[in-house]
C-alpha positions as a Markdown table, in Angstrom:
| # | Residue | x | y | z |
|---|---|---|---|---|
| 1 | Met | -33.9 | 327.3 | 161.3 |
| 2 | Ala | -33.5 | 326.7 | 165.1 |
| 3 | Glu | -29.7 | 326.4 | 164.5 |
| 4 | Leu | -29.6 | 329.7 | 162.8 |
| 5 | Arg | -31.5 | 331.4 | 165.6 |
| 6 | Ala | -29.2 | 329.8 | 168.2 |
| 7 | Gly | -26.1 | 331.1 | 166.4 |
| 8 | Ile | -27.6 | 334.5 | 166.2 |
| 9 | Val | -28.4 | 334.6 | 169.9 |
| 10 | Arg | -24.9 | 333.3 | 170.8 |
| 11 | Leu | -23.3 | 336.1 | 168.8 |
| 12 | His | -25.6 | 338.7 | 170.3 |
| 13 | Glu | -24.7 | 337.5 | 173.8 |
| 14 | Gln | -21.0 | 337.9 | 172.9 |
| 15 | Gly | -21.7 | 341.5 | 172.1 |
| 16 | Tyr | -21.8 | 341.6 | 168.3 |
| 17 | Ser | -24.1 | 344.1 | 166.6 |
| 18 | Val | -27.0 | 343.2 | 164.5 |
| 19 | Met | -25.1 | 344.3 | 161.4 |
| 20 | Asp | -22.1 | 342.2 | 162.3 |
| 21 | Ile | -24.2 | 339.2 | 163.0 |
| 22 | Ser | -26.0 | 339.7 | 159.7 |
| 23 | Arg | -22.7 | 339.7 | 157.8 |
| 24 | Met | -21.3 | 336.7 | 159.6 |
| 25 | Met | -24.4 | 334.6 | 159.2 |
| 26 | Lys | -25.3 | 335.8 | 155.7 |
| 27 | Cys | -28.8 | 336.7 | 156.5 |
| 28 | Pro | -30.9 | 339.9 | 156.4 |
| 29 | Asn | -30.7 | 342.4 | 159.4 |
| 30 | Gln | -34.4 | 341.9 | 159.9 |
| 31 | Thr | -34.0 | 338.2 | 160.4 |
| 32 | Val | -31.3 | 338.8 | 163.0 |
| 33 | Ser | -33.4 | 341.5 | 164.8 |
| 34 | Tyr | -36.4 | 339.3 | 164.9 |
| 35 | Ala | -34.5 | 336.2 | 166.2 |
| 36 | Ile | -33.0 | 338.4 | 169.0 |
| 37 | Arg | -36.4 | 340.0 | 169.9 |
| 38 | Arg | -38.1 | 336.6 | 169.9 |
| 39 | Tyr | -35.4 | 335.0 | 172.1 |
| 40 | Glu | -35.6 | 337.9 | 174.6 |
| 41 | Glu | -39.4 | 337.6 | 174.8 |
| 42 | Thr | -39.7 | 333.8 | 175.1 |
| 43 | Gln | -36.2 | 332.8 | 176.3 |
| 44 | Ser | -36.4 | 330.0 | 173.7 |
| 45 | Asn | -35.2 | 329.3 | 170.1 |
| 46 | Ala | -37.6 | 326.5 | 169.6 |
| 47 | Asp | -40.0 | 326.6 | 166.6 |
| 48 | Arg | -43.5 | 327.6 | 167.6 |
| 49 | Pro | -46.4 | 325.1 | 166.9 |
| 50 | Arg | -47.9 | 325.7 | 163.4 |
| 51 | Ser | -51.5 | 325.8 | 162.6 |
| 52 | Gly | -52.8 | 323.4 | 160.1 |
| 53 | Arg | -54.5 | 320.1 | 159.6 |
| 54 | Pro | -53.5 | 317.6 | 162.2 |
| 55 | Ala | -51.7 | 314.4 | 161.1 |
| 56 | Thr | -53.8 | 311.3 | 160.5 |
| 57 | Ala | -53.2 | 308.0 | 162.2 |
| 58 | Thr | -52.8 | 305.5 | 159.4 |
| 59 | Thr | -52.5 | 302.4 | 161.5 |
| 60 | Pro | -53.3 | 298.9 | 160.3 |
| 61 | Glu | -56.3 | 298.9 | 162.6 |
| 62 | Asn | -57.7 | 302.1 | 161.1 |
| 63 | Ile | -57.2 | 300.9 | 157.6 |
| 64 | Arg | -59.2 | 297.6 | 158.4 |
| 65 | Lys | -62.0 | 299.7 | 159.8 |
| 66 | Ile | -62.2 | 301.9 | 156.7 |
| 67 | Glu | -62.1 | 298.8 | 154.4 |
| 68 | Arg | -64.9 | 297.1 | 156.4 |
| 69 | Lys | -67.1 | 300.2 | 155.9 |
| 70 | Arg | -66.8 | 300.1 | 152.2 |
C-alpha cells in the first residue's frame, strides 16, 4: 500500500490531476485524494501504527516458565 501511495504522490508532484492519477493507477478517485491529503498533512507515505493486541514474545525461556507453572 505504501508503494501505491508513493506512486500517487509522485504523479501528483508531476502535475497530474486526481482523475488522471486514478486512471493510471487503476484505483478510485477517493483513494488518490486521500493519499495526497495524507501526504500533505504528514509529509510521509508510511503506514500508521495500528491498534490491536500486541505481539507476544514466544521465546524458549517464556515457554519453559509456562511449562513450570503447569
